[in-house]
Backbone as a ProteinNet text record, in pm:
[ID]
protein_1_A
[PRIMARY]
MTSMRILSWNVNGIRAIQKKGFLEWLQQDSPDILCIQETKAQPDQLPANLLDISGYHAAFASAERKGYSGVANYSRIKPKSIRTGLGEPACDSEGRTLIAEYDHFTLFNIYYPNGKASAERLRYKMDFYDNFLKVADSYRDKGHRLIICGDVNTAHRPIDLARPKENETVSGFLPGERAWIDKFLSRGYLDTLRLFTDEAGLYTWWDYKTRARERNVGWRIDYFFISGDLKPNIRAAFILNNVTGSDHCPIGIDMEF
[TERTIARY]
6139.5	6198.9	6331.6	6425.4	6557.4	6572.3	6607.2	6631.3	6778.2	6802.4	6939.2	6957	7064.9	7098.8	7226.2	7217.7	7330.6	7361.2	7486.3	7529.4	7630.4	7638.7	7735	7793.4	7926.5	7991.5	8115.1	8121	8245.8	8328.2	8434.3	8510.2	8621.4	8649.2	8752.6	8886.9	8921.9	9049	9028	9042.9	9016.6	9119.8	9243.3	9345.3	9321	9269	9237.4	9119.7	9018.6	8898.3	8923.7	9021.1	9054.6	9099	9166.7	9215.9	9104.3	8985.3	8872.1	8762.3	8800	8703.9	8622.3	8670.3	8593.4	8560.9	8659.9	8636.7	8542.3	8552.1	8460.6	8318.9	8304.2	8171.1	8114.7	8195.7	8148.5	8102.6	8179.3	8142.4	8010.3	7990.9	7868.8	7747.2	7760.7	7646.4	7619.3	7725.9	7720.6	7626.5	7644.1	7560.4	7594.3	7501.8	7529	7629.6	7620.1	7715.7	7747.8	7874	7918	7995.1	7952	8024.1	8089.3	8217.7	8284	8348.1	8354	8414.9	8526.3	8611.9	8729.5	8818.9	8858.8	8950.9	9089.1	9128.4	9258.3	9374.2	9357.3	9461.5	9449.2	9562.7	9564.9	9577	9529.3	9530	9665.4	9774.3	9905.3	9950.6	9872.8	9902.1	9822.3	9733.9	9642.2	9693.7	9666.9	9703	9611.7	9656.4	9584.2	9442.6	9420.7	9286.2	9185.3	9228.5	9136.2	9121.2	9222.4	9214.7	9127.5	9128.9	9058.4	8984	8859	8775.5	8693.1	8698.7	8631.9	8484	8439.9	8299.6	8264	8359.8	8332.9	8425.2	8370.2	8448.2	8479.8	8607.2	8648.2	8680.3	8649.1	8684.5	8724.2	8823.5	8877.4	8892	8867.9	8905.6	8984.7	9104.5	9195.1	9235.3	9264.2	9315.5	9460.4	9500.8	9640.5	9727.4	9673.2	9744.5	9728.6	9836.9	9831	9768.2	9693.7	9633.6	9515.1	9448.9	9342.9	9227.4	9105	8983.3	8975.4	8920.1	8913.1	8782.2	8737.2	8617.1	8644.6	8562.3	8576.7	8441.6	8425.1	8307.3	8349.4	8272.1	8282.1	8145.8	8141.1	8013.3	8014.2	7911.4	7898.3	7864.1	7797	7760.5	7863.1	7917.1	8013.8	7942.6	7985.8	7921.1	7945.4	7851.1	7868.3	7979.2	7994	8101.5	8127	8250.1	8289.2	8353.4	8309.4	8368.3	8417.9	8537.2	8588.5	8580.2	8534.2	8532.6	8407.6	8396.8	8283.6	8319.2	8446.9	8489.5	8537.4	8551.1	8603.9	8733.5	8848.5	8976.5	8980.5	8923	8926.3	8850.9	8742.9	8664.8	8730.1	8799.7	8841.1	8978.7	9057.1	9192.2	9189.2	9073.6	9064	9000.7	8971.2	8923.8	8794.3	8693.5	8570.1	8452.7	8469.2	8353.9	8379.5	8285.3	8276.8	8134.7	8122.4	7990.3	7989.5	7902.8	7897.2	7761.5	7766.9	7642.9	7607	7483.6	7428.1	7306.1	7247.7	7133.8	7014.3	6985.5	6862.6	6882.2	7006.9	7032.3	7178.3	7209.1	7347.5	7373.4	7482.9	7513.2	7626.3	7599	7698.9	7743.9	7872.7	7932.3	8019.3	7979.8	8048.5	8081.8	8205.2	8248.4	8252.8	8145	8133.9	8226.8	8278.6	8374.8	8314	8400.4	8367.5	8403.7	8316	8340.6	8385.4	8418.4	8445.8	8580.3	8677.4	8815.3	8834.2	8765.5	8788.5	8677.9	8671.8	8576.3	8605.8	8734.3	8773.9	8720.3	8729.7	8680.4	8527.8	8462.5	8317.6	8277.5	8349.6	8322.4	8348.5	8455.2	8487.5	8373	8323.3	8212.8	8090.1	8052.3	7932.8	7952	8072.2	8100.6	8092.1	8143.6	8136.1	7990.4	7908.6	7764.6	7704.9	7733.6	7674	7723.9	7853.5	7908.1	7849.6	7836.9	7774.2	7631.9	7553.3	7413.9	7404.1	7493.8	7495.7	7519.8	7615.7	7646.8	7530.2	7473.7	7360.7	7244.3	7211.6	7102.4	7131.9	7259	7293.7	7270.8	7295.6	7267.4	7117.4	7040.5	6895.6	6839.7	6897.4	6852.9	6874	6970.5	6998.3	6919.5	6831.4	6745	6792.7	6899.1	6948.7	6862.2	6838.1	6776.5	6890.8	6888	7005.2	6983	7086.8	7102.9	7228	7218.4	7330	7353.1	7474.5	7500.8	7634	7647.8	7775.5	7761.5	7875.1	7885.7	7866.7	7749.6	7714.5	7768.2	7803.6	7862.6	7769.1	7637.6	7537.2	7417.8	7370.5	7243.6	7133	7028.6	6928.1	6831.7	6773.3	6668.9	6703.8	6636.7	6668.4	6658.4	6571.6	6562.8	6684.3	6771	6885.1	7012.6	7003.1	7118.1	7066.8	7147.5	7103.3	7088.5	7172.7	7174.6	7168.2	7052.8	7043.1	7068.4	7016.4	7032.4	7178.9	7253.6	7395.4	7480.6	7427.5	7508.8	7462.6	7377.9	7323.6	7431.6	7543.9	7651.3	7771.9	7753.5	7862.3	7842	7949.5	7939.4	7896	7799.2	7731.2	7586.3	7553.4	7414.2	7387.9	7467.1	7446.8	7324.5	7256.8	7138.2	7164.9	7281.1	7311.5	7330.5	7391.8	7412.6	7279.5	7195.5	7064.3	6976	6988.7	6909.6	6951.8	7080.1	7122.5	7054.2	7043.2	6972	6826.4	6764.5	6627.1	6620.5	6715.8	6718.6	6735.4	6826.1	6851.8	6724.2	6655.5	6534.2	6422.9	6422.3	6317.3	6331.9	6448.2	6471.8	6424.8	6357.2	6302.9	6381.5	6473.1	6547.7	6481.7	6495	6427.8	6528.6	6511.8	6589.2	6525.7	6591.5	6525	6480.7	6561.4	6523.8	6393	6375.4	6255	6131.7	6148.9	6031.6	5965	6041.1	5992.4	5969.1	6037.4	6022.8	6058.5	5991.4	6028	6080	6124.5	6173.9	6301	6312.4	6435.9	6530.6	6654.7	6752.1	6817.6	6799.4	6859.2	6984.8	7100.3	7224.5	7321.5	7418.2	7517.4	7660	7678.7	7814.3	7810.7	7915.3	7929.4	8074.4	8095.2	8230.3	8307.3	8425.7	8511.9	8556.3	8599.4	8667.6	8579.2	8450.7	8359.8	8285.6	8324.6	8258.6	8107.6	8071.8	7931.6	7844.3	7906.1	7824.5	7762.5	7832.6	7781.2	7653.1	7639.6	7520.7	7425.4	7459.6	7383.6	7365.5	7471.6	7472.7	7536.8	7455.5	7508.6	7446.4	7486.7	7437.7	7402.4	7298.4	7272.4	7326	7444.4	7509.1	7540.1	7505.4	7524.4	7386.6	7377.5	7245.8	7248.2	7130.6	7097.5	6985.9	7012.4	6909.5	6879.9	6757.6	6722.7	6649.9	6659.7	6573.4	6430.6	6335	6195.4	6145.4	6204	6158	6197	6279	6311.9	6228.3	6139.4	6058.6	5980	5922.5	5850.3	5939.1	6071.1	6163.3	6221.7	6202.5	6267	6176.6	6239.5	6165.6	6199.8	6319.8	6360.1	6480.3	6493.8	6611.8	6642.3	6770.6	6802.1	6940.8	6965	7094	7141.7	7263.8	7320.6	7406.4	7338.5	7413.2	7477.7	7456.4	7525	7660.6	7693.4	7821.5	7924.1	8030.8	8132.1	8260.1	8359.2	8488	8526.3	8427.8	8449.9	8368.2	8393.1	8306.7	8172	8161.5	8034.7	7988.3	7860.4	7812.2	7758.6	7744.4	7690.1	7541.6	7500	7359.1	7326.8	7198.8	7167.6	7027.2	7006.4	6873.5	6855	6731.9	6692.6	6608.1	6646.7	6575.7	6525	6426.3	6374.3	6349.7	6395.8	6382.2	6319.7
947.2	955.5	879.3	933.1	871.4	820.9	695	638.6	655	674.8	694.8	628.7	554.4	487.4	553.5	603	668.7	594	559.7	490.2	575.1	548.2	614	507.8	517.9	415.6	474.3	464.1	489.2	360.5	366.8	245.4	216.4	313.1	293.4	257.7	338.2	318.2	260.1	343	297.2	194.4	209.5	110.7	-22.7	-16.6	-140.6	-212.1	-137.3	-202.4	-252.3	-193.5	-244	-390.8	-424.5	-561.7	-658.6	-602.9	-685.8	-692.9	-666.1	-683.5	-562.3	-441.6	-318.9	-299.1	-313.5	-287.4	-390	-512.8	-616	-586.4	-544.9	-508.1	-389.2	-289.1	-171.5	-209.3	-294	-338.7	-415.1	-496.3	-577	-490.7	-400.9	-316.4	-208.8	-148.7	-51.7	65.9	137.1	254.8	366.7	458.8	576.1	667.9	678.8	758.9	683.7	677.3	624.8	733.5	765.1	859.1	777.7	796.6	723.6	822.6	779.1	857.7	778.4	852	798.6	720.8	788.9	726.6	702.3	787.9	776.4	779.4	858.2	863.2	991.1	1037.8	1144.4	1081.9	1150.1	1087.7	1034	1103.3	1055.3	928	883.8	759.3	641	670.1	567.6	503.3	374.8	308.6	356.2	332	380.2	326.8	203.5	145.6	201	282.2	355.7	500.6	553	689.6	696.7	590	590.7	458.8	456.9	337.4	349.3	249.8	254.1	288.4	388.4	428.9	534.3	573.4	669.1	790.9	906.4	1026.8	1031.8	1048.5	1046.4	1187.5	1211.3	1337.8	1305.8	1378.5	1350.9	1479.9	1470.1	1575	1506.3	1555.6	1486.8	1575.9	1511.2	1583	1624.9	1733.1	1772.4	1666.3	1604.2	1497.4	1365.8	1300.5	1177.1	1064.1	977.4	861	892.8	1006.1	1052.3	1107.3	1077	1138.2	1121.4	1217.8	1215.3	1159.5	1216.6	1169.3	1159.2	1080.4	1065	1036	1078.4	1046.8	969	869.4	803.8	816.6	885	919.7	884.6	811.7	780.7	906.2	1001.1	1126.3	1231.1	1301	1405.1	1522.5	1562.7	1676.3	1807.2	1898.4	2030.8	2107.3	2082.1	2144.5	2060.1	2073.3	2006	2109.9	2111.5	2200.4	2115.3	2145.8	2081.6	2180	2132.7	2215.4	2299.2	2357.7	2443.4	2591.3	2620.6	2760.3	2810.4	2719.5	2752.5	2675.3	2741.3	2669.3	2561.7	2590.3	2491.9	2365.5	2380.4	2264.6	2192.1	2265.9	2211.2	2145.2	2165.3	2108.1	1956.1	1901.4	1757.8	1684.5	1754	1689.7	1613.9	1680.5	1611.4	1637.1	1719.9	1764.6	1766.6	1710.5	1727.6	1770	1873	1920.8	1915.1	1831.2	1808.2	1853.7	1938.2	1990.9	1912.8	1867.4	1796.8	1873.3	1825.2	1894.3	1902.2	1790.3	1781.1	1802.8	1806.9	1819.3	1854.6	1896.7	1916.5	1818	1744.1	1634.4	1672.3	1663.8	1684.1	1547	1518.2	1397.7	1444.8	1406.2	1461.8	1353.7	1360.6	1280	1372.8	1372	1462.4	1415.9	1508.2	1469.4	1379.4	1304	1225.4	1307.4	1308.9	1392.2	1315.7	1187.4	1105	1130.3	1179.8	1183.9	1281.3	1396.4	1499.8	1605.1	1690.4	1801.8	1894.6	1909.9	1995.5	1940.3	1808.3	1749.4	1754	1744.7	1758.7	1900.1	2002.1	2140.6	2155.2	2093.2	2096.8	2034.8	1922.2	1853.7	1943.7	2007.2	2091.1	2215.5	2271.9	2386.8	2343.2	2226.3	2172.8	2158.6	2099.5	2086.1	2221.4	2322.8	2455.5	2517.1	2503.8	2557.3	2485.7	2354.2	2277.6	2328.2	2348	2388.4	2525.3	2615.6	2747	2731.6	2646	2627	2558.8	2455.9	2386.5	2482.5	2561.9	2658.1	2762.1	2800	2899.4	2843.2	2713	2649.6	2645.7	2613.6	2608.6	2748	2849.2	2986.2	3024.4	2958.2	2985.6	2892.6	2812.1	2727.5	2585.8	2545.6	2409	2311.1	2196.7	2085	1995.5	1957.3	1894.7	1749.2	1669.5	1536	1540.6	1498.7	1507	1367.2	1315.3	1181.6	1178.2	1074.2	1053.5	997.5	989.5	943.5	1065.4	1074.8	1191.2	1176	1054.3	1026.6	1058.5	1057.8	1072.4	985	911.2	839	934.2	945.4	1048.7	1011.9	893.3	855.4	722.4	689.6	563.1	441.4	444.7	328.5	317.9	420.3	422.5	365.1	308.1	235.9	126.8	24.6	-93.7	-68.2	18.8	39	187.5	248.5	394	437.1	363.4	402.4	406.7	306.7	297.3	403.9	468	561.7	706.6	736.2	872.4	976.8	933.7	1028.7	1012	940.9	913.4	999.5	1062.7	1139.6	1047.5	1095.7	1015.4	993.7	1016.3	1009.4	1109.9	1215.5	1319.1	1403.4	1458	1539.7	1653.9	1720.4	1831.1	1787.8	1672.4	1620.4	1581.5	1515.8	1475.2	1597.2	1698.5	1821.3	1892.6	1882.2	1946.1	1878.2	1745.4	1677.5	1721.6	1736.8	1790	1927	2014	2148.1	2138.6	2053.6	2035.2	1990.7	1890.8	1840.5	1944.7	2028	2131.5	2236.7	2241.4	2338.6	2287.3	2173.7	2125.4	2014.5	1952.8	1837.5	1709.2	1601	1475.9	1362.3	1280.2	1157.9	1052.3	1016.7	936.5	799.5	734.5	600.7	605.9	711.4	722.2	765.5	795.9	814.8	681.9	571.9	439.7	344.5	364.7	270.4	335.9	294.1	331.3	210.4	111.4	-11.5	15.5	-49.2	-43.7	-152.8	-147.7	-250.7	-235.4	-118.2	-91.4	-7.6	-69.9	-4	1.3	92.8	109.2	100.7	95.2	86.6	-6.1	-88.7	-182.5	-180.4	-182.6	-177	-304.7	-284.2	-398.9	-477.4	-401.6	-464.3	-564.5	-535.3	-623.2	-719.8	-723	-809.5	-786.6	-657.9	-622.2	-655.5	-663	-689.9	-829.2	-922.7	-1059.6	-1064.4	-969	-965.7	-851.8	-778.8	-659.6	-559.5	-538.8	-433.3	-311.1	-234.3	-128.8	6.5	96.7	234.4	270.5	347.3	406	549.6	565.8	698.4	747.6	667.3	705.9	733.9	843.7	890.7	940.1	934.5	1014.7	1110.2	1238.1	1341	1403.6	1452.3	1530.2	1656.3	1761.1	1876.7	1837.7	1899.3	1858.3	1862.2	1947.3	1957.5	1836.8	1746.3	1622.5	1502.9	1525	1412.8	1343.3	1416.2	1347	1257.5	1276.4	1203.7	1078.6	1059.5	944.3	822.3	710	584.8	481.9	488.4	390.6	443.9	399.1	423.8	293.5	258.9	124.6	119.8	11.5	-18.1	-151.7	-157	-279.8	-348.3	-400	-451.5	-586.2	-644	-768.5	-744.6	-617.1	-583.3	-560.2	-637.2	-629.9	-567.1	-555.9	-499.3	-377.9	-316.7	-198.9	-217.4	-131.7	-134.7	-65.9	2	55.6	-30.8	-20.9	-81.1	28.6	0.7	102	129.1	249.1	285.3	344.4	356.3	408.3	461.8	528.9	575.6	548.7	531.5	527.2	651.1	726.3	849.1	837.2	917.8	922.7	1066.9	1105.1	1244.3	1248.1
-471.2	-337.8	-335.9	-258.3	-242.5	-99	-83	50	86.9	215.9	262.1	400.1	412.8	539.2	593.2	716.4	781.5	910.5	928.8	1049.1	1126.1	1257.3	1345.6	1437.6	1462.2	1544.5	1610.3	1743	1814.6	1805.6	1726.6	1696	1796.7	1887.2	1989	1924.7	1822.2	1752.3	1613.7	1510.6	1373.6	1327.7	1373.3	1335	1404.6	1527.1	1599.4	1534.2	1497.3	1441.4	1300.7	1232.4	1098	1106.5	1215.7	1233	1272.2	1299.7	1343.8	1237.8	1112.5	1004.4	969.5	1005	980.1	832.7	746.2	603.5	542.4	586.7	538.5	584.5	710.2	760.6	683.4	657.1	582.9	443.6	378.7	244.1	247.6	350.8	361.2	393.6	490.3	529.4	424.5	373.6	264.7	291.7	404.7	429.4	331.1	315.8	232.3	299.7	433.2	510.2	637.4	672.6	801.8	874.2	994.7	1082.4	1193.4	1214	1322.4	1418.4	1543.6	1649.9	1717	1784.2	1855.4	1759.8	1652.9	1557.8	1618.1	1712.6	1779	1677.6	1573.3	1470	1390.2	1340.7	1242.9	1104.5	1000.1	866.3	823.4	859.5	815.1	887.7	986.9	1055.2	998.8	901.4	852.8	723.6	705.6	580.8	466.6	345.6	227.9	220.8	266.4	252.2	351.6	448.5	533.9	488.8	425	372.6	248.3	169.7	41.5	26.3	74.7	63	-63.9	-147.3	-276.8	-261.6	-336.5	-336	-233.7	-149.4	-42	-49.9	-13.7	9.8	159.2	194.7	335.3	384.8	511.7	578	721.6	772.5	905.5	985.4	1115	1209.8	1320.1	1345.1	1437.5	1553.1	1664.9	1781.2	1759	1823.5	1819.4	1886.2	1989.6	2059.7	1984.1	1951.5	1874.1	1956.2	1885.8	1951	2037.2	2013.1	2104	2021.6	2063.7	2010	1857.9	1787.6	1641.8	1588.2	1475.7	1406.7	1257	1188.4	1044.5	982.2	856.8	776.2	652.7	617.8	487.6	420.9	307.7	245.1	96.9	52.8	-89.9	-170	-106.2	-172.3	-132.8	-228.9	-196.6	-129.3	-9.4	56.4	-19.6	-5.1	-65.3	6.4	135.6	214.2	337.7	390.2	515.2	606.1	728.6	829.6	945.3	992.9	1113.4	1228.6	1342.1	1462.5	1478.3	1598.5	1634.1	1631.9	1604.4	1603.8	1738.3	1835.8	1968.2	1986.3	1997.3	2005.7	2113.4	2228.7	2336.7	2299.6	2225	2181.2	2065.2	1980.8	1852.3	1853.5	1958.3	1961	1976.6	2014.4	2036.2	1918	1808.6	1686.3	1702.9	1756.2	1793.1	1697.8	1595.9	1518.7	1369	1293	1148.3	1114.1	1032.5	988.8	836.4	780.8	637	583.3	483.2	424.4	298.8	293.2	178.2	126	16.5	-42.7	51.7	121.4	200.2	350	396.2	539.6	561.6	683.2	726.6	841.2	830.6	921.9	1016.1	1146.3	1250.4	1300.4	1291.6	1350.5	1465.7	1588.3	1706	1807.8	1855.8	1969	2089.7	2166.8	2282	2394.1	2473.8	2577.8	2685.5	2748.5	2866.9	2990.4	3088.9	3207.3	3329.8	3314	3432.1	3497.4	3420.2	3470.7	3587.2	3582.4	3682.7	3673.9	3776.5	3773.5	3656.6	3624.6	3512.9	3380.3	3360.7	3237.5	3230.6	3344.3	3344.9	3302.2	3350.5	3306.9	3157.3	3110	2967	2886.2	2934.7	2866.9	2858.5	2968.9	2970	2883.6	2884	2795.8	2649.1	2619.8	2482.2	2440.2	2527.3	2498.6	2460.8	2541.3	2517.5	2387.9	2360.2	2235	2113.7	2124.7	2016.1	1989.4	2095.7	2077.4	2010	2045.7	1979	1829.3	1793.5	1651.9	1580.5	1642.6	1580.4	1557.7	1657.7	1644.1	1537.6	1523.2	1420.1	1280.4	1262.9	1133.8	1107.9	1210.5	1193.1	1161.6	1224.7	1197.3	1051.2	987.5	845.5	752.5	810.2	728.5	707.1	774	760.1	840.1	781.7	852.6	901.3	1028.3	1090.2	1126.7	1099.1	1154.5	1240.1	1363.5	1459.2	1516.2	1500.9	1551.3	1624.3	1704.7	1772.1	1911.1	1976.8	2114.9	2203.9	2265.2	2348.3	2490.4	2529.1	2660.4	2776.7	2751	2856.6	2824.8	2922.9	2911.7	2957.1	2878	2904.4	3016.3	3009	3103.8	3171.7	3283	3350.5	3259.5	3158.7	3068.9	2976.4	2978.5	2887.3	2948.3	3066.5	3122.8	3215.1	3232.4	3305	3454.8	3509.1	3654.6	3688.7	3667.8	3690.3	3834.1	3931	4071.8	4112.6	4070.5	4108.2	4040.6	3938.1	3858.8	3867.6	3963.3	3975.5	4006.4	4063.2	4095.8	4003.7	3893.1	3798.6	3674.2	3626.8	3503	3389.8	3314.2	3215.5	3251.3	3379.5	3423.2	3535.9	3538.6	3640.5	3606.9	3707.5	3680.6	3581.9	3594.8	3505.3	3360.3	3341.4	3205.4	3141.9	3220.9	3171.3	3144.3	3228.3	3208.8	3081.4	3046.3	2921.6	2802	2803.8	2694.3	2691.5	2809	2813.3	2746.1	2777.8	2718.3	2567.4	2523.9	2382.1	2309.1	2363.9	2300.7	2302.3	2405.5	2414.6	2305.9	2241.9	2134.9	1998.2	1998.1	1872.1	1806.6	1881.5	1831.2	1882.4	1806.2	1837.6	1851	1954.4	1973	1884.3	1774.4	1671.6	1721.6	1804.3	1851.4	1926.2	2006.4	2089	2010.3	1881.9	1796.3	1764.3	1779.3	1740	1854.9	1968.1	2078.5	2212.8	2316.7	2453.2	2529.3	2457.4	2517.6	2597.7	2712.8	2791.8	2743.7	2791.1	2758.6	2623.5	2560.3	2429.8	2450.8	2447.5	2484.6	2366.9	2378	2271.3	2321.9	2454.3	2512	2632	2641.7	2752.2	2798.8	2928.7	2984.8	2950.9	2892.5	2857	2980.7	3082	3195.3	3268.2	3278.5	3352.2	3259.7	3132.9	3033.5	3035.5	3043.5	3060.7	2940.8	2823	2703.4	2709.5	2766.5	2776	2858.4	2951.9	3039.7	3001.7	2896.8	2851.6	2965.4	3042	3143.6	3077.3	3010.6	2926.4	2945.8	2857.3	2855.7	2711	2691.7	2559.6	2563.2	2506.7	2506.7	2365.7	2265.6	2125.6	2065.5	1991	1946.2	1802.8	1740.3	1624	1665	1652.5	1670.5	1535.2	1518.7	1400.8	1445.5	1364.7	1388.1	1349.7	1415.3	1399.5	1256.5	1173.8	1035.6	949.5	1003.3	932	977.8	1073.5	1124	1012.9	915.1	806.9	721.6	728.2	641.4	704.3	835.9	899.3	891.5	853.8	837.4	945.1	1000.5	1102.5	1179.3	1303.7	1386	1458.3	1468.1	1514.5	1577.1	1651.3	1714.4	1661	1610.6	1554.5	1661.4	1763.9	1879.2	1856.2	1737.4	1703.2	1636.7	1610.1	1547.5	1658.3	1657.1	1763.5	1708.2	1796.6	1758	1837.2	1904.9	1989.6	2116	2215.8	2334.5	2307.1	2191.9	2142.5	2025.1	1991.6	1867.8	1776.8	1647.1	1557.6	1582.6	1546.7	1546.3	1410.6	1377.4	1245	1230.4	1117.7	1078.1	928.8	890.5	750.6	722.9	620.4	581.8	438.7	405.1	268.8	231.5	114	69.4	-69.7
[MASK]
+++++++++++++++++++++++++++++++++++++++++++++++++++++++++++++++++++++++++++++++++++++++++++++++++++++++++++++++++++++++++++++++++++++++++++++++++++++++++++++++++++++++++++++++++++++++++++++++++++++++++++++++++++++++++++++++++++++++++++++++++++++++++++++++++

């Protein structure tokens, strides 16, 4: 059997987090795969030590707009293939998706849109959700086992945020957003953390402006999902809430194949 540790982290700017010890943390933790979201950079804006990290194969998907969105993978195992985007121009211009195929699974690294800015952005977010699900299901129809990680920008249940009542009308905890996660899970996908615990107070994002992290007034909006056929392979799911440097913290899973 082969053990594998996969981490996901919305870094809120890869160049910013580099100045806060990102490479040292990566070397110390040494995951087999790290998926990051909100890189806020295109590859030609990155220094050499982020483009080529010793021991890792790097892949990037960037937004057309500079300094915005973006995702990246750092993987010790070379993927069999890498795909950027979902195949929908409206979804793909913001550089939100990397799909990496490996021997035992296909990994989706996604920075899902935030719907707070306007009604238009909320519609964009919900359309993105639906387009993503079509693509994910198409991979499963072809026999792929899926691991899906990233910043989903929605808390699923009241235990997934500190103040559910106060946020019932806020994007990120709207009934329609939560219902979409219900629909997604009903299709045979599993929220890995909830396979191991139903504990409340486990958050992955805290508002900078209100210094919410100091009081653990947070939201769990970052997830690892797996298709049901990978349930026998998962050994642990966890939140690394002691890792700082972003308004999000890393999350992870341990798998065995």
